[in-house]
C-alpha positions in Angstrom: 0.0 0.0 0.0 3.0 2.3 0.6 4.6 4.1 -2.2 7.9 4.7 -0.6 9.0 7.1 2.0 9.0 4.6 4.9 11.2 5.9 7.7 11.5 5.9 11.4 7.9 6.7 12.5 9.1 8.9 15.4 10.7 11.2 12.8 7.7 11.3 10.6 7.7 10.4 6.9 10.0 11.7 4.2 7.3 11.7 1.6 3.6 10.7 1.3 1.9 8.9 -1.6 -0.2 11.5 -3.4 -2.1 11.6 -6.7 -0.2 14.7 -7.7 2.5 17.1 -6.4 1.0 18.3 -3.1 1.2 21.9 -2.0 3.5 22.8 0.8 0.7 23.3 3.2 -0.6 19.8 2.3 2.8 18.4 3.1 2.8 20.2 6.4 -0.7 19.0 7.2 0.2 15.3 6.5 3.4 15.5 8.5 1.6 17.0 11.5 -1.2 14.4 11.2 1.3 11.6 11.0 3.1 12.6 14.2 -0.2 13.2 16.0 -1.4 9.7 15.2 1.9 8.1 16.0 2.1 9.9 19.4 -1.5 9.0 20.2 -2.7 12.5 20.8 -5.8 14.6 20.2 -5.3 16.9 17.2 -7.3 19.9 16.2 -6.6 20.5 12.5 -7.8 23.6 10.5 -7.4 23.7 6.8 -9.4 26.2 4.7 -11.9 25.0 2.1 -10.1 24.5 -1.2 -6.8 23.4 0.2 -7.3 19.6 -0.4 -8.1 18.8 3.3 -9.8 15.5 2.5 -7.0 14.2 0.3 -4.4 15.3 2.9 -6.4 13.4 5.6 -6.6 10.3 3.5 -2.9 10.1 2.4 -1.5 11.2 5.8 -3.7 8.8 7.9 -3.4 5.8 5.6 0.4 6.3 5.3 0.6 6.2 9.1 -1.6 3.1 9.2 0.6 1.4 6.5 3.7 2.1 8.5 2.1 1.2 11.8 1.1 -2.2 10.4 4.6 -2.8 9.0 6.2 -1.8 12.3 3.8 -4.2 14.1 4.9 -7.0 11.7 8.5 -6.3 12.3 8.0 -6.3 16.1 6.1 -9.5 16.0 8.7 -11.2 13.8 11.5 -10.1 16.2 9.6 -11.3 19.2 8.8 -14.6 17.5 12.5 -15.1 16.5 13.6 -14.2 20.0 11.1 -16.6 21.6 12.0 -19.5 19.4 15.7 -18.9 20.0 15.1 -18.9 23.7 13.2 -22.2 23.6 16.0 -23.9 21.7 18.6 -23.0 24.4 18.9 -24.2 27.9 18.2 -21.9 30.8 20.9 -20.5 33.0 21.1 -21.9 36.6 18.6 -20.3 38.9 19.4 -18.7 42.2 15.9 -19.2 43.6 15.0 -21.8 46.2 12.9 -23.7 43.6 14.6 -26.6 41.8 16.1 -25.7 38.4 13.8 -28.0 36.5 10.7 -26.3 37.9 12.0 -22.8 37.2 13.0 -23.9 33.7 9.5 -25.4 33.1 7.7 -22.2 34.2 9.9 -20.0 31.9 9.6 -22.4 29.0 5.8 -22.5 29.3 5.5 -18.7 29.3 7.7 -18.5 26.3 5.8 -21.3 24.5 2.5 -19.5 25.2 3.9 -16.3 23.8 5.3 -17.9 20.7 2.0 -19.8 20.2 0.1 -16.5 20.5 2.4 -14.7 18.1 2.2 -17.5 15.6 -1.6 -17.5 15.8 -1.8 -13.8 15.2 0.6 -14.0 12.3 -1.4 -16.9 10.8 -4.6 -14.8 11.1 -3.0 -11.9 9.4 -1.7 -13.9 6.5 -5.0 -15.7 6.1 -6.8 -12.4 6.1 -4.4 -10.9 3.5 -4.6 -14.0 1.3 -8.4 -13.9 1.4 -8.5 -10.3 0.4 -6.1 -10.9 -2.5 -8.2 -13.8 -3.7 -11.3 -11.7 -3.6 -9.7 -9.0 -5.6 -8.3 -11.3 -8.2 -10.8 -14.1 -8.5 -13.2 -12.6 -11.0 -14.5 -16.0 -12.2 -15.6 -16.8 -8.7 -17.5 -13.5 -8.5 -19.5 -14.3 -11.7 -20.2 -17.8 -10.5 -21.6 -16.5 -7.2 -23.6 -13.9 -9.1 -25.2 -16.6 -11.2 -26.0 -18.6 -8.1 -27.6 -15.6 -6.4 -29.8 -15.0 -9.5 -31.0 -18.6 -9.3 -31.7 -18.2 -5.6 -33.7 -15.0 -6.4 -35.9 -16.9 -8.8 -36.5 -19.7 -6.3 -37.4 -17.1 -3.7 -40.0 -15.5 -6.0 -41.7 -18.9 -6.6 -41.7 -19.7 -2.9 -43.1 -16.2 -2.1 -46.0 -16.8 -4.6 -46.8 -20.1 -3.0 -46.9 -18.6 0.5 -49.4 -15.9 -0.6 -51.9 -18.7 -1.2 -51.9 -19.9 2.4 -54.9 -19.1 4.6 -54.9 -16.5 7.4 -54.2 -17.4 11.0 -56.8 -17.0 13.7 -56.8 -14.0 16.0 -55.7 -16.0 19.1 -52.4 -16.8 17.4 -51.8 -13.2 16.4 -52.5 -12.1 19.9 -50.0 -14.5 21.4 -47.3 -12.8 19.5 -48.1 -9.4 21.1 -47.8 -10.6 24.6 -44.4 -9.5 25.9 -42.0 -11.9 27.6 -41.3 -11.5 31.3 -39.0 -8.5 31.8 -36.3 -8.0 34.3 -35.0 -4.5 35.1 -31.3 -3.7 35.3 -31.3 -3.8 39.1 -32.9 -7.3 39.0 -30.5 -8.8 36.4 -27.4 -6.8 35.8 -25.6 -9.8 34.3 -28.0 -9.9 31.3 -27.4 -7.7 28.3 -30.5 -6.0 27.0 -28.9 -5.9 23.6 -28.4 -9.7 23.4 -30.7 -11.5 21.0 -31.1 -14.9 19.4 -28.9 -15.4 16.4 -28.3 -18.3 14.0 -25.1 -20.3 14.3 -24.3 -19.2 10.8 -24.3 -15.5 11.9 -21.8 -16.3 14.7 -19.5 -17.8 12.2 -19.4 -14.5 10.3 -18.0 -12.5 13.3 -14.3 -11.8 13.0 -11.6 -10.1 15.2 -11.1 -6.4 14.7 -7.9 -5.2 13.0 -6.2 -1.8 13.4 -8.4 0.7 11.6 -9.3 4.3 11.2 -12.9 5.5 11.7 -13.7 8.6 9.6 -17.0 10.4 10.3 -18.7 13.4 8.9 -22.1 14.9 9.2 -24.0 14.0 6.1 -24.1 11.0 3.7 -23.2 13.3 0.8 -20.0 14.4 2.6 -19.2 10.7 3.3 -19.8 9.9 -0.4 -17.4 12.7 -1.4 -14.8 11.4 0.9 -15.1 7.8 -0.5 -14.7 9.2 -4.0 -11.5 10.9 -2.9 -10.2 7.6 -1.5 -11.0 6.0 -4.9 -8.8 8.6 -6.6 -5.9 8.2 -4.1 -2.9 5.9 -4.4 -4.4 3.7 -1.7 -7.6 2.8 -3.5 -6.3 -0.7 -4.7 -5.0 -1.9 -1.3 -7.3 -0.4 1.3 -10.3 -2.3 2.8 -13.0 0.4 3.2 -16.6 0.0 4.3 -19.2 2.7 4.5 -21.9 2.5 7.2 -25.3 4.1 6.9 -28.9 4.0 8.0 -31.4 1.4 6.9 -33.1 4.2 4.9 -29.9 4.7 2.9 -28.8 1.0 2.5 -32.0 -1.0 2.4 -32.8 -2.7 -1.0 -36.0 -4.4 0.0 -38.6 -2.4 -2.0 -41.5 -3.6 0.1 -39.8 -2.1 3.2 -38.6 1.1 1.5 -42.2 1.9 0.4 -43.0 2.5 4.1 -41.2 5.9 3.6 -40.7 6.9 7.3 -37.2 5.9 8.6 -38.9 4.8 11.9 -41.3 2.5 10.0 -38.4 1.1 8.0 -36.4 0.4 11.1 -39.4 -1.2 12.9 -40.2 -3.4 9.9 -36.6 -4.5 9.4 -36.3 -5.5 13.1 -39.6 -7.3 12.9 -38.5 -9.4 9.9 -35.2 -10.3 11.7 -37.3 -11.3 14.7 -39.4 -13.5 12.5 -36.3 -15.1 11.1 -34.9 -16.0 14.5 -38.3 -17.1 16.0 -38.5 -20.8 16.7 -41.9 -22.5 16.8 -42.8 -23.9 20.2 -46.0 -25.9 20.4 -47.3 -27.7 23.4 -47.2 -31.5 23.1 -50.4 -32.9 21.6 -51.7 -29.5 20.6 -53.0 -29.1 17.0 -50.9 -26.6 15.0 -52.9 -23.8 13.5 -52.3 -23.2 9.9 -51.7 -19.6 8.8 -49.5 -17.4 6.6 -45.8 -17.7 7.1 -44.2 -14.7 8.9 -42.5 -12.3 6.5 -38.7 -12.6 6.5 -36.3 -10.5 4.5 -35.0 -12.4 1.5 -31.8 -10.4 1.5 -30.7 -11.5 5.0 -29.1 -14.9 4.3 -25.7 -15.9 5.7 -24.0 -17.1 2.4 -25.1 -14.0 0.5 -24.1 -11.6 3.3 -20.7 -13.3 3.5 -20.2 -13.0 -0.2 -21.1 -9.3 -0.2 -19.0 -8.6 2.9 -16.0 -10.1 1.1 -16.7 -8.0 -2.1 -17.0 -4.8 0.0 -13.7 -5.5 1.7 -12.0 -6.3 -1.7 -12.9 -3.1 -3.5 -13.7 0.4 -2.4 -17.4 1.0 -2.9 -19.5 4.1 -2.3 -23.2 3.8 -1.2 -24.6 3.7 -4.7 -22.1 1.0 -5.7 -23.0 -1.0 -2.6 -26.7 -0.8 -3.4 -26.0 -2.2 -6.9 -23.8 -4.9 -5.4 -26.5 -5.8 -2.9 -29.0 -6.3 -5.7 -26.6 -8.4 -7.7 -25.6 -10.7 -4.8 -29.1 -10.7 -3.3 -27.7 -9.5 0.0 -28.6 -6.7 2.4 -26.0 -3.9 2.3 -27.0 -2.7 5.7 -26.1 -6.0 7.5 -23.3 -6.9 5.1 -21.4 -3.7 5.8 -21.7 -4.3 9.6 -20.2 -7.7 9.1 -17.3 -6.1 7.2 -16.4 -3.7 10.0 -14.0 -6.0 12.0 -11.8 -6.6 8.9 -12.0 -3.1 7.4 -9.0 -0.8 7.7 -11.0 2.3 7.0 -14.6 2.7 8.2 -16.6 5.7 7.0 -19.7 6.5 9.0 -22.0 9.4 10.0 -21.6 11.4 13.2 -24.5 9.8 15.0 -23.2 6.3 14.5 -19.9 7.1 16.2 -20.8 9.7 18.8 -23.9 7.8 20.3 -22.9 4.9 22.4 -25.9 2.7 21.9 -25.9 3.2 18.1 -22.1 2.6 18.1 -22.5 -0.7 19.9 -25.4 -1.8 17.6 -23.3 -1.1 14.5 -20.4 -3.2 15.8 -18.0 -0.2 16.1 -15.2 -0.8 18.6 -13.1 2.2 19.4 -10.5 0.8 21.8 -7.0 1.4 20.5 -8.3 2.7 17.2 -8.0 6.1 15.4 -11.0 8.4 14.9 -11.1 11.3 12.4 -14.0 13.7 12.8 -14.3 15.9 9.8 -16.4 19.1 9.4 -16.1 19.4 13.2 -16.8 23.1 13.5 -20.3 22.1 14.9 -19.1 19.1 16.9 -20.3 20.5 20.2 -23.8 21.3 18.8 -24.0 17.9 17.2 -23.2 16.1 20.4 -25.8 18.1 22.3 -28.4 17.5 19.6 -27.8 13.7 19.4 -28.2 13.3 23.2 -31.1 15.7 23.6 -34.7 14.6 23.2 -38.1 16.2 22.8 -41.6 14.8 23.0 -44.8 16.6 22.2 -48.1 16.5 24.0 -49.8 14.7 21.1 -47.1 12.0 21.2 -47.6 11.6 25.0 -51.3 11.2 24.7 -51.0 8.7 21.8 -48.5 6.7 23.8 -50.7 6.7 26.9 -53.7 5.6 24.9 -51.8 2.8 23.1 -50.2 1.5 26.3 -53.5 1.6 28.2 -55.3 -0.3 25.5 -52.5 -2.9 25.4 -52.6 -3.4 29.2 -56.4 -3.7 29.3 -56.4 -6.3 26.4 -53.6 -8.5 27.7 -53.8 -8.0 31.5 -54.9 -11.6 32.0 -51.9 -12.9 30.2 -49.2 -10.5 31.4 -47.0 -11.3 34.4 -47.7 -9.1 37.5 -44.2 -7.7 37.2 -44.8 -6.6 33.6 -48.1 -4.9 34.6 -46.3 -3.0 37.3 -43.7 -1.7 34.8 -46.5 -0.7 32.4 -48.3 1.2 35.2 -45.1 3.0 36.1 -44.6 4.2 32.5 -48.3 5.3 32.4 -47.8 7.2 35.7 -44.8 9.1 34.3 -46.6 9.9 31.0 -49.6 11.3 32.9 -47.3 13.5 35.0 -45.7 14.9 31.8 -49.1 15.6 30.3 -50.1 17.5 33.5 -46.9 19.5 33.3 -48.0 20.7 29.9 -51.3 21.7 31.3 -53.5 18.9 29.9 -55.2 15.7 30.9 -54.9 12.2 29.4 -58.0 10.6 27.9 -59.0 13.7 26.1 -58.3 15.1 22.6 -55.0 16.9 22.9 -55.8 19.3 20.1 -58.9 20.6 21.9 -57.1 21.1 25.2 -56.1 24.8 25.5 -53.0 25.1 27.7 -52.6 28.9 27.3 -54.2 31.7 25.3 -52.3 32.3 22.1 -53.2 33.2 18.5 -51.5 30.1 17.1 -53.4 28.3 14.3 -52.1 24.9 15.3 -49.6 22.5 13.9 -49.0 22.6 10.1 -50.0 19.5 8.0 -46.4 18.5 7.2 -45.3 18.7 10.8 -48.3 16.8 11.9 -47.6 14.0 9.4 -44.1 13.8 10.6 -45.2 13.3 14.2 -47.8 10.7 13.2 -45.2 8.8 11.2 -43.1 8.3 14.3 -43.9 5.7 16.9 -45.0 7.5 20.1 -43.7 4.7 22.3 -40.3 4.9 20.5 -40.3 8.7 21.3 -41.2 8.0 24.9 -38.3 5.5 25.1 -35.8 8.0 23.6 -37.0 10.7 26.0 -36.7 8.4 29.1 -33.2 7.3 28.0 -32.2 11.0 27.7 -33.4 11.5 31.3 -30.8 9.0 32.5 -28.1 11.7 32.1 -26.9 13.4 35.2 -29.1 16.3 36.3 -26.1 18.6 36.4 -25.4 18.0 32.7 -28.8 18.9 31.3 -32.1 20.7 31.8 -35.7 19.8 31.1 -37.5 22.6 29.2 -41.3 22.8 29.1 -42.8 24.6 26.0 -46.5 25.4 26.4 -48.2 26.4 23.2 -51.9 27.1 22.3 -53.0 23.5 22.7 -51.7 20.4 24.4 -50.8 18.7 21.1 -48.5 21.7 20.2 -46.7 21.8 23.6 -43.6 19.8 24.3 -41.1 18.7 26.9 -37.5 18.7 25.9 -34.3 17.4 27.6 -31.4 19.7 26.6 -27.9 18.4 27.1 -25.7 21.2 28.3 -22.4 19.3 28.8 -21.5 17.5 25.5 -18.1 16.6 26.9 -19.6 13.9 29.1 -20.4 11.8 26.1 -17.3 12.7 24.1 -15.1 11.7 27.0 -15.7 8.0 26.3 -14.5 8.4 22.7 -11.4 10.2 23.8 -10.7 7.7 26.5 -10.9 4.6 24.3 -9.2 5.7 21.1 -5.5 5.7 20.5 -5.8 9.1 18.8 -8.6 11.5 17.8 -8.3 14.0 14.9 -10.8 16.9 14.9 -10.7 18.6 11.5 -12.5 21.3 9.8 -12.2 24.2 7.4 -12.7 26.7 10.2 -12.0 25.6 13.8 -11.3 29.0 15.4 -11.3 29.9 18.2 -9.3 26.9 19.4 -9.4 28.0 23.1 -13.1 27.8 23.5 -13.3 24.5 21.6 -10.7 22.9 23.9 -12.3 24.3 27.0 -15.8 23.0 26.2 -15.0 19.6 24.7 -11.5 18.5 25.7 -10.6 19.9 29.1 -14.1 19.3 30.4 -13.7 15.6 29.2 -10.5 15.2 31.2 -8.0 15.6 28.4 -4.8 17.3 29.5 -3.0 20.1 27.6 -0.1 17.9 26.9 -2.2 15.5 24.9 -3.6 18.2 22.6 -1.9 19.3 19.3 -3.0 22.1 17.1 -2.5 22.7 13.4 -3.7 25.6 11.3 -2.5 26.5 7.8 -3.0 29.3 5.4 -4.5 29.0 1.9 -2.9 27.8 -1.2 -3.4 31.2 -2.9 -0.7 33.8 -2.9 -1.3 36.8 -0.4 -2.0 39.2 -3.3 -4.9 37.1 -4.5 -7.1 37.8 -1.5 -8.4 41.2 -0.5 -10.3 41.2 2.8 -11.9 44.6 3.6 -13.7 46.0 6.7 -16.2 48.7 5.6 -17.5 51.0 8.2 -19.8 53.2 6.2 -21.9 53.1 3.0 -21.9 55.2 -0.2 -23.9 58.1 1.4 -21.7 58.1 4.5 -24.3 56.2 6.7 -22.5 54.3 9.4 -22.9 50.6 9.0 -24.3 49.3 12.3 -26.6 46.3 11.8 -27.5 45.9 15.4 -30.9 44.7 16.3 -32.0 48.2 17.2 -30.7 49.8 13.9 -31.0 47.3 11.1 -34.8 47.8 10.6 -34.5 51.6 10.1 -35.3 52.8 6.6 -32.0 54.6 6.4 -30.1 51.4 7.0 -32.2 49.4 4.6 -31.7 52.2 1.9 -28.0 52.2 2.5 -27.8 48.4 2.1 -29.7 48.8 -1.2 -27.1 51.4 -2.4 -24.2 49.1 -1.4 -25.7 46.3 -3.5 -26.5 48.6 -6.4 -22.9 49.8 -6.5 -21.6 46.2 -6.4 -23.9 45.1 -9.2 -22.7 48.0 -11.3 -19.1 46.9 -11.2 -19.2 43.1 -10.5 -19.9 40.8 -13.5 -21.5 37.4 -13.2 -23.2 36.3 -10.1 -23.7 38.0 -6.8 -24.9 36.1 -3.7 -26.4 38.1 -0.8 -26.9 36.5 2.6 -29.3 37.9 5.2 -29.3 37.0 8.9 -32.8 35.5 9.0 -35.8 34.7 6.8 -37.8 37.4 8.5 -35.2 40.2 7.9 -34.9 39.0 4.3 -38.6 39.4 3.9 -38.7 42.9 5.5 -35.8 44.4 3.6 -36.9 43.0 0.2 -40.4 44.4 0.8 -38.8 47.8 1.7 -36.8 47.8 -1.5 -39.9 46.9 -3.6 -41.7 50.0 -2.1 -38.7 52.3 -2.5 -37.8 51.2 -6.0 -34.4 49.9 -5.0 -35.3 46.4 -6.1 -36.2 47.6 -9.6 -32.8 49.3 -9.9 -31.1 46.1 -8.9 -33.2 44.1 -11.4 -32.1 46.4 -14.2 -28.6 45.2 -13.7 -29.0 41.6 -12.6 -31.9 39.1 -12.6 -33.0 38.5 -9.0 -33.5 35.0 -7.5 -34.6 34.2 -4.0 -33.9 31.1 -1.8 -37.0 28.8 -2.1 -39.1 27.9 0.8 -39.1 24.2 -0.1 -35.9 22.2 -0.1 -36.8 20.2 -3.2 -36.8 23.5 -5.2 -33.2 24.5 -4.4 -31.7 22.6 -7.3 -34.1 24.2 -9.8 -33.4 27.7 -8.5 -29.6 27.1 -8.7 -29.9 25.7 -12.2 -31.8 28.8 -13.4 -29.3 31.0 -11.6 -26.4 29.3 -13.4 -28.1 29.4 -16.8 -28.9 33.1 -16.4 -25.3 34.0 -15.7 -24.1 31.9 -18.6 -26.5 33.6 -21.0 -25.4 37.1 -19.7 -21.8 36.2 -20.3 -22.5 35.5 -23.9 -25.2 38.1 -24.7 -24.1 41.7 -24.5 -27.5 42.8 -23.2 -28.5 45.1 -20.3 -28.1 42.4 -17.7 -24.6 41.6 -16.4 -25.5 38.5 -14.4 -27.8 37.4 -11.5 -28.3 38.3 -7.9 -29.3 35.6 -5.4 -30.8 36.3 -2.0 -30.1 33.6 0.6 -30.3 33.2 4.4 -27.5 32.2 6.7 -28.2 28.7 8.0 -30.8 28.3 5.3 -31.3 25.8 2.5 -28.5 27.4 0.4 -26.0 27.9 3.1 -24.8 24.3 3.1 -23.7 21.8 0.5 -23.6 24.4 -2.3 -20.7 26.2 -3.8 -20.7 28.8 -6.5 -17.8 28.5 -9.0 -16.3 31.1 -11.4 -19.0 33.5 -12.7 -21.6 32.0 -10.4 -20.2 33.8 -7.4 -18.1 36.8 -8.3 -19.3 38.5 -5.1 -20.8 37.4 -1.8 -22.6 40.0 0.3 -23.4 39.3 3.9 -26.0 41.6 5.3 -26.0 41.7 9.1 -24.7 39.4 11.8 -27.1 36.5 12.5 -26.7 36.4 16.2 -28.7 33.7 18.0 -31.8 34.7 19.8 -30.6 35.7 23.3 -34.1 35.2 24.7 -34.2 31.5 23.6 -34.6 29.3 26.7 -32.1 26.8 25.3 -29.5 29.5 24.9 -30.2 31.0 28.3 -29.7 27.7 30.0 -26.5 27.0 28.1 -25.1 30.4 29.1 -26.1 29.9 32.7 -24.4 26.5 32.7 -21.2 27.8 31.3 -21.1 30.7 33.7 -21.4 28.3 36.6 -18.9 25.6 35.5 -16.3 27.4 33.4 -13.8 30.1 34.5 -14.2 33.7 33.6 -11.5 35.3 31.3 -10.8 38.6 29.8 -13.4 40.4 31.9 -16.2 38.4 30.1 -18.4 35.6 31.5 -18.3 32.3 29.6 -21.9 32.9 28.6 -21.0 36.2 26.9 -18.1 34.6 25.3 -20.4 31.9 23.9 -22.5 34.5 22.1 -19.5 36.1 20.5 -17.9 32.8 19.6 -21.1 31.5 18.0 -21.1 34.7 15.9 -17.4 34.5 14.9 -17.7 30.8 14.1 -20.5 31.7 11.7 -18.4 34.5 10.2 -15.4 32.2 9.8 -17.5 29.5 8.2 -19.0 31.9 5.7 -15.6 33.4 4.9 -14.0 30.0 4.7 -16.5 28.2 2.6 -18.2 30.8 0.3 -15.6 33.4 -0.7 -13.2 30.8 -1.8 -15.1 28.0 -3.4 -16.9 30.0 -6.0 -14.2 29.8 -8.5 -12.8 26.3 -8.8 -14.7 24.6 -11.6 -16.2 26.5 -14.5 -20.0 26.6 -14.7 -20.5 24.0 -11.9 -22.0 24.1 -8.4 -19.8 21.9 -6.3 -18.2 21.6 -2.9 -19.9 22.5 0.3 -20.8 25.2 2.7 -21.1 24.2 6.3 -24.4 25.0 7.8 -24.6 27.1 10.9 -27.6 27.7 13.1 -26.0 30.6 14.8 -24.5 33.8 13.5 -20.9 33.3 13.6 -21.1 29.9 12.1 -23.2 31.4 9.3 -21.0 34.4 8.6 -17.9 32.4 8.1 -19.7 29.9 5.8 -19.8 32.0 2.7 -16.3 33.3 2.9 -14.7 30.0 1.9 -16.7 29.4 -1.2 -14.8 31.7 -3.4 -11.1 30.5 -3.5 -10.5 26.9 -4.2 -7.1 26.6 -6.0 -3.7 28.3 -6.1 -4.5 30.6 -9.0 -7.8 31.8 -7.4 -8.3 35.3 -6.1 -11.1 37.0 -4.0 -12.1 40.1 -2.2 -13.8 39.9 1.2 -15.5 43.0 2.3 -17.0 43.0 5.8 -19.4 45.9 6.2 -19.8 46.8 9.8 -17.8 49.1 12.0 -17.7 46.4 14.7 -15.4 44.3 12.5 -12.7 46.9 13.1 -12.5 45.9 16.8 -9.3 44.0 17.6 -11.1 41.3 19.5 -13.3 40.6 16.5 -10.5 40.6 14.0 -8.5 38.3 16.2 -11.1 35.6 15.7 -11.0 35.6 11.9 -9.0 32.7 10.2 -5.3 33.4 10.2 -5.0 33.5 6.4 -7.8 36.1 6.2 -6.9 38.1 9.3 -3.3 38.8 8.2 -4.5 40.4 5.0 -7.5 42.4 6.3 -7.7 46.2 5.9 -10.2 48.6 7.4 -11.9 51.4 5.4 -13.8 54.1 7.2 -15.2 55.4 3.9 -16.9 53.6 1.0 -14.8 55.3 -1.7 -11.5 53.7 -0.9 -13.1 50.3 -0.6 -15.0 50.7 -3.8 -11.8 51.7 -5.6 -10.3 48.4 -4.6 -13.3 46.5 -5.8 -13.0 48.2 -9.2 -9.5 46.9 -9.4 -10.9 43.4 -8.9 -13.3 43.9 -11.8 -10.5 45.1 -14.0 -8.4 42.0 -13.1 -11.4 39.7 -13.8 -11.9 41.4 -17.2 -8.2 41.0 -18.1 -8.3 37.3 -17.1 -11.4 36.6 -19.2 -9.8 38.2 -22.3 -6.8 36.0 -22.2 -8.3 32.7 -21.3 -11.8 32.4 -19.9 -11.8 28.7 -19.3 -8.5 28.7 -17.4 -9.1 32.0 -15.6 -8.9 32.2 -11.9 -12.1 33.7 -10.8 -12.1 36.4 -8.2 -14.9 36.5 -5.7 -15.9 39.5 -3.7 -17.2 38.8 -0.2 -19.1 41.6 1.5 -20.4 41.3 5.0 -22.7 44.2 5.8 -22.9 43.9 9.5 
């Protein structure tokens, strides 16, 4: 797997296998990553969007894994040689009171045991490598197995048709299946695992020992797919065993199950089918068997087919689409086959939730002890941990759960054990208490129970359908499990709305470090990477120090961008064209003067900037108000005379259509010498277009950020978080931890906007690629667009932050290093506008020489 460069691991690597000549910052990134993994530390790595972070992670981490495996082999061989040599020689005379033959026997036995163990491990390793090599090379066997699976599929279809002709079972038999077995609580039976279930012997044979591996996780399946594609392009693609884990909704190939739609229904149906598979008939002696339809089992969950697909997954790197295709060809379930492949895989790719949630991690067969974990796009890691371990249940769900559980207890009370009835009554008692807290009563329609006088019109249809599609008892279980957290680490929030059905009870986790601590404790090394990780100090305080990690175990790495310093022009603008001071505080941003000044800024930009302009607003409500004001004042008409205006759609499924029309409009304007010079797109920070979308070349010549999307300070969740931090974290710099949280949320959003928008816009001609990291809070959102404009060495961009508050040293200090060092402050609009005109001239010059190879320049303007 290595392509040279193997040296003493303590001194790092001389060179790394790479698909092309890496940039200097990529070399530095891989060297720092290699040393961090080798020393078993926790590393925080920051590499701006467009600097090849994913490929650097892949080549650096897999180079270390290759060398680590080679070093382990050499160490094993040396110990084995030493042990065999020791066994072949006689022992020296012993000075102990024991006879020499006893001492010699004890020593020889220990050495023989060690040698036997080493030989066994070496044999397992060789067998595993030979098996993978056979899988990769034995194409004929693959085709033979494929033909066999097709024959099995035809046989299954015939069998399924015959089963449909059987008569229905009587009600008593169905009822018998609904009576729960006797339950023992944790206190009554601590030795029994609640996760243990009946399994076939064939399933046990598929379980293998875990090898040294790297777990890579990111937030979305699309990000994971992009990472797998990078692995496929890397020098390691032919020799690495990679498996991608996902949810049933993403990996299921059973059309009958997929038609259920809801992920909860898909999960429930899958579990039911596995239960039917493992169920064994038990009839009393002499009793007549009742004839009925065979219980449905999944045709894709068969040991031979699962084993075949597992081997194929380990033999070649597959993304999710390729695994789905392979599953249909082999007639095997990708969801279960990938889990069987985890022990033997060297690189496991999985979503955040699967790694950060203990129960989900255990169910997926993920073992972290002594392994390496890489968490990418980790700028929102704290929020993700809190979200995963928080839970909310509505009044409607509580009432439905109470009704269902009451009916169940009444129907089967004569068949249930007394202990089970007691547990059911305990659950009902807690549910009734939660309903009372929301101001309602059980046994009545929750939609008709008014808990407080409000003008709310009730729950919208789509939200109501979402609630109904989720099992209420499952929600109750999740909520109860969340309450098992320590009361010092979370809060229970009660939201009373107009009716009981709209109200909710929420458990909010305030200390995410308590769940991250187990990951940090078990793993050999943990890498926390992202395009924008600043400020490091607060990240370390909240997630690392609070989890018991010492400063000596933490390493930090932050690099600049691949572009030359002269290719980026960050500006802080303190006033608009008419001299109006730019102060977009909550008190001032709604004033007509501020809205008019914002319109004049955009109008000036559209006059000089060709192609596409993307304008971000802090919220949907502010976007609606300012656009309405421009319509009334005529400013929107003036903007439309220069650029066609697009707005972020309300529905997520319309985003692709809007972006396509936005792109086509810009392409037409570049060809036609008409009145329009491009297009203007209005978006919202943290909205549908603030993540997973990048604007290249002419699509994003300028990014305008209007206002700072601060979080709602009156939010009960945020107030509880601030109160918790003030109580448990030390004060610094004359600010409370709660105040620092607000500022850090703001600057995180700013850095994400800068790091993902202003630099990605120009990488690939006429395509919308890459990603912009979503941020719920202001600072996450403001930094998102900034990284979308510069994506390669020849790229160039201007970043203009329009708010006098940006000139404050404390604010500037929290910008990414590669932007902060090049930022200049302008107290008047004229000097900044002159710099922007130079950008336009450079863009025109580039287009004249070579439009396809030109390095697009993006202008990022934050009107804050």
